[in-house]
N, C-alpha and C positions, 0 to 999 in steps of 0.2 A: 577165382578167390576162396581159401574155407573160408564159411560162415562166420568160424569164430575170427578172423579178420576184420568181417563187416561190423560184428558189434564193438570190437576195438576202437574202429575208425568214427561210429558214430560212438561214442563215448566221448571222445576224445573231443569229435567236434563237439557234443554237447558241454564239457568241463568248457571248451575253451568261450563259448556263447555264455557261458554264467557268470568265467573270470572279468568277461567284457562290460557285464552287466552291470556285476558287480565294483568297477573300477568307471561305471560312467558318470562323468561329472553330472553335476547339477546344474540346470538352466540358469543362464546370469541375467542381471538387468545393472549394465552400468551405468552411473548418474554421476551427474558432475554439477554441483551447486558451488552456489556463491557463499554459502553459512560457515563459519566456523563457533568456538566458543560453545555458550548455550545452546544457537538455531542450531548447529549442527548435531548436538546432543541428542537436542528433542525430534531432528529428521529421523536421526538412527532407532529413537524411541518408536518413532510412528512405525515404521517400518517394520519393528520387530515380529510383532502379530502377524506379520506375512508371509515373512520369511520361515515362519516357525509353521504357519498352515499350507504353505506352500511349497513349500523347500524349495524354493527359486534365492538365489544369493542374489540380494543387492548390492553391487559394490559401487562406493561412495568416493565420490573424491571430490574435496572439497579444494575449490578455486580460488576462492575471494574474490576482490575485487576487480579483476585480469579475466572473468568468468566470460566478458562477451568476445574479448579481443580470440581469446583460448579457442571458443565456440567457432569465430567464425573462419579461424585458420585450420581449425580439423575441420570443418564443413569440407572446405575447398579444398584441403588434403585428401577426403573420403573418408577420413575415419572418424566422425562425429560419435559421440558417446549416443547411447539408445534414448536417455531419456534426459535431461536438461532442466534446471532448474532456469526460467527467462527472467532476466533484469527487470524487463521493459514488454511490455504488449508489441511496442514499437522494433525491437530485437525479433518479437515471434511473426511479427507481418513480414519482414525483413525475411527471414528463413521461410516461411509458407510463401514470396513469391517465387523464389526460387527452388520449390518442388521440396524443399527439404524436409519437410515434419509432413506425420502419417495425418489424417483426416482421423479423428475418433469419433467412436457412434456415439450421439447425443445422449443414449439412455443414459449414459453413464452422469450425464449431468441433469436428472430432470427432477434431480430434488436443490437445485442451485436458482437463485432467482436467472430470470430472466437476463437481468442488465450486465451480470457475469458472463454469462453464458453467450451473450452478443459480444459482448469483450474478447470474448477465446474463440471465436470465428474470425478467418477469413472469405473473402468470397463464398460464404452461405457454407463454410467447412470449420467443423471444428477441430480447433488446431492448438490450443490450452486449453487448461482448466488450471482455476483457484481452490488453494488448499487451506488460505485461510489472508483475512483482512485486517487492515486498518482504517477503521473512517476518520476523517478531517473536517468536516465540516461538522464543527460542534463546539458550543460553548460551554463552557465551566464556568459553577457559580457557590456559592457560599445560601445553602437554603433557609438556614435560621438567620443569619444576616437579612436575608428578602423579607422573612419573614415578620422580623420583625419591624423592620424601618416599611412593609407595606409595598414595597417593588415587586411587578408584576412579570411572568414571562414576554418579552415583547414578540408579537406575533410575525412583524415584518420589519423592511427596514428601518422607516420612518418612526417605527414606536421603537427600535432600538436606541434611534439617537434621540428620540425625547427620553428618555430612562435617564442617557449618556448627561443628557446636560441638565437634569432632575438631580442627579446626582451630584455633581459638580457644585448646583443649587445648593447644597448640602452642604458642602464646602470637601467633597469629597474626588476620587478621582477614579473612573468608572472603570479603568482598562487599565492589566499588567498585559503588558509584552516584552517578549525578549529574544531579538535576534542574532545573537553572540552565540556562536557555535563552532570557536577556534578557528579551523580553516574551512567552515563549511556555513561561517556566518551567510545571514542572510535569511538563509532558506526559509524560516520560520514566515519571514514576509512572502514568500511566495505565494503560501498555500491560502495564504490572505486573498491573494491578487486573482488566483485561480479560483476560489470560491465565489467572487463576487465579478467575473469575467462569464461564468455560469447564471449564474444572476442575472443580469442584466445585458449580454450580448445572446446567452441561448449555446446548447451547446454543441448547434451545428457552427458558428462563429468556432465556438471556442477548440474545436475540432480542427477548422484553416489556422487560427491562430498555431497549436501545438504542430502546425505541417507546414510554418511560414507560408500558407496560399495569403495571407495577409500582411500586413506589414507592421512592425512593434511600433511604426507612427500612425497608425490605422486613429480615425477616433472613436473605435469602441476600445482599441486597446488604452487610448490614453485616459476613456473615462473611467474605467477599471480601477486607475492607479489612482486617480483623484479621489473616489470612492474611498479609495484605501488610506490616501495621506486625508479623510475629513477625519480618521482618530489618530491612526499613526503617527499625522504633523502636528498633533493639535495638543501642547504644554500644560491644557487646563485637563485633557482625557486622561493622559498616560500616566500612570506611576513613574516617576525620576523622569517624566517628561522624556524628549526627545532623546537625550544622553540616557538614560536609566535604560529604554528601550535597546538601544544599539550598546550597550556594556553587561547589559544581563544575560546570562547564560539563559535559554532557552525552558530548561531543566528547573531551571532557583525560582521561575518570575513569577506560577502558579502562586507560591507560597504563601506572597502577601493579602491574598484572601482570605488568610487563617489569622491574622495579626488583631489584637484587641489595640485599637481598631484597626477594622481592613486598612491595609493600605491599597486594595483596588475590589473591586465587584466580579468581574467578569475577566475572563480569559477562555480565547480563543486556539485551540491545539486539538489535536489530536487523539485518538481513543489513547494510545499509546502512553500521555503523558498522566498518566494514572499509578503511573509505576514511581514516576519522579515525584509524584502527591504524598503517596503513602510512604518512600523515604523520606521525606522532609518533615512530613506530618503524621506518624504511624498509627495516633491514637483517632484518626478522623475513620468515622463510620460514612460508607458510601451510603449516597440515598438522602443520609439525613444531615450529616456536613458537608458534604459535596455533591454535585449531581450536573446534569448535564441537559442543554435542550439543544435541536439543530440550528445550526446557522438562521438567519431567515431570510425569506425573498426580497427581492428587490421589484425586479418587472414579475408581473403578475403573470405575466405572458408564460414564463420561463417554469412557472410552477418554484418547485425549488430540489434540484437536481444535487445528489449526491458527490462530491471528491473524498478520496482517498487512494488508497495503493494496497497490493497484495501480492501473495505468492503464488507464481504462475509457472504452472510445467507443462512441458510440450514433450513428445517424440520426437524422435528422425526416423529410428528405425522401427520396420514392422517384423514382431514375432507374438506370441502370442500370450508369452508372458511378460512380458513388455506393456501389449494390451491391458492382459490381467491386472498389471499391477497399476497403472494407469485409472483402472475403473475403482481399486484399492482408495486410490489420495482422491478419490471424487469421493468417496464414502464416509459418514460421518464418523463411522466406527476411526476412521485415522483421521479426521479431523479433530474428535476428543482431545486425542493425544497430542495432537500440535500446539492447540490454543492455552490447553490444561497448563504445557511449562512455559508456554509463552507471553499467555497475558493476550493473546490477537484473538479476534472475532472472528467463527465458522461461517463457512460460506454454505453449507449444508444448510437448508432450514430443517430438518430432521434432532438436528442439534437440541436437545430439551436446556431451559434457563438452568437448570440446577447443574448444570456444567462446569459455567461462568464462577469467578469465584465469591460473586458479589452482584448486587443491583444493577448497580448503574452501566457495568461491563454488561450485563446481559441486557439492559433496557439498549445499549450503544448496537449491540448484538440485532438487535429486534428493529430498531430503523436500518439496521443494512439488509437484514433479511426482507422486508418491504419496499425496497430501493425500485422506484420504479424506471429513474433514470441513474447512471454513476457512470465517472468520469474519473479515469487515472490519471493522478497526480501529472500536470502539464511539464513540469521541467523536470521530471523522470522521462520525460517522451523524446525531450528536445536532445541536440546534439550536447555533448557535454559543455563543449565551449561556450555554449548558450547557457542550459538548464541549469551546470552546476560552478557556472563560469560569470558572464556577462549579466544574467538575471539576477543573482547573487549580489554581487558587486551594486549594479542599478539599485536595488534594494538600499542596502547600506547608504548610496550617494542619496537618495532620494530623502530617505528620512534625515538626515543630515541637513537635507534643504537645498539641493541641487534643485535647478530648473528640470521640470518634468522632460519637458519637449529635448531638452540635450542627453539627459537618461533614457530616452527612448532612441534617441540616436545613436547613442553607443551601442546598443543592446544589437540595433536593428544592422548596423555595422556586421558586428560579430556573427549575425545569425545569415547576413547575405552569402558572408565566407562560408559557414560552416556548411549552409544548407547545399550549399554549390557544390562542394568538396565531398 
């Protein structure tokens, strides 16, 4: 073959190769999330710097509340997304048990509190990372009123009850409680009971309760509800009495702390309630007019575990770009964007307090950062028929005066059916 032919063939092959490189598609990471609206916008904003820096395209599919069903269906069909937001650690553990999730390098969570690292592990393997959290073990109060009336922050349950009695003695109502939330009414009461279970029965029994390894009629569960009833069923303690607790929307409830005179002085609710407080009372200065303290311990041997929820991510498929994205999501750089847009708390301890919009949010983040023991919201971990069904309904029935044994028998029956099926 003439030399010129060799040159032409070589040049043609080079052009084909070059054209192939030019048309090569960037690496993609298909990600399924349950978020919509502001949360979806925040997630896209969070991954934008990662895409710009790496050239990796993150294709986000917003599934909504059907995400658990969609993930299970796609997983069993053999086509799960590369990465997914896990609605709860329980679903993550389910996929991990079926060998569906990749084990992540623990170095990516070196700057996460041990409590959150452990919550993302299954059988010693890191299967999920938290990109943000909400802290639920908080009591909100008005510092100006506390100072004016000489109230002290209670350090124990006994002191909390003593303060409540003292406020009643001054013709006040110590607590604002709002259990109304449309179709989800009752859920704020489940948070009370979960916090109390952690402090009376301890984290290990709490875990057994979540997994239905102890029954709802167990004495330890019964006792936690009774502690809740000490406050929630006491008309002298609650603004509006039990009728108010059942009818007031949870987001409107804390506003009564800031009337003149105050309708109440204490409100137990998660970190996210501050957005409702700001909306109702935009002139309040966090730290001066509104502040928080940790829901106090009850049984000293269990110390003070923290209750909350979080935004959990796991990976089904194993490719370099997927691991690269998971490392990024665990970073302070990524989480700063997520929390700045949503008012969430960062999990990465390298996030500076100045990132948060106010002193109270920064304080909540610091409480979370130093957590020795953290447990995920129990009702979110339970089967929906229980966690967002009979548990919610049971709270409303109990506060409305129904006998506790009947309430717990009702929930136990549904739990027995749900966990068996």
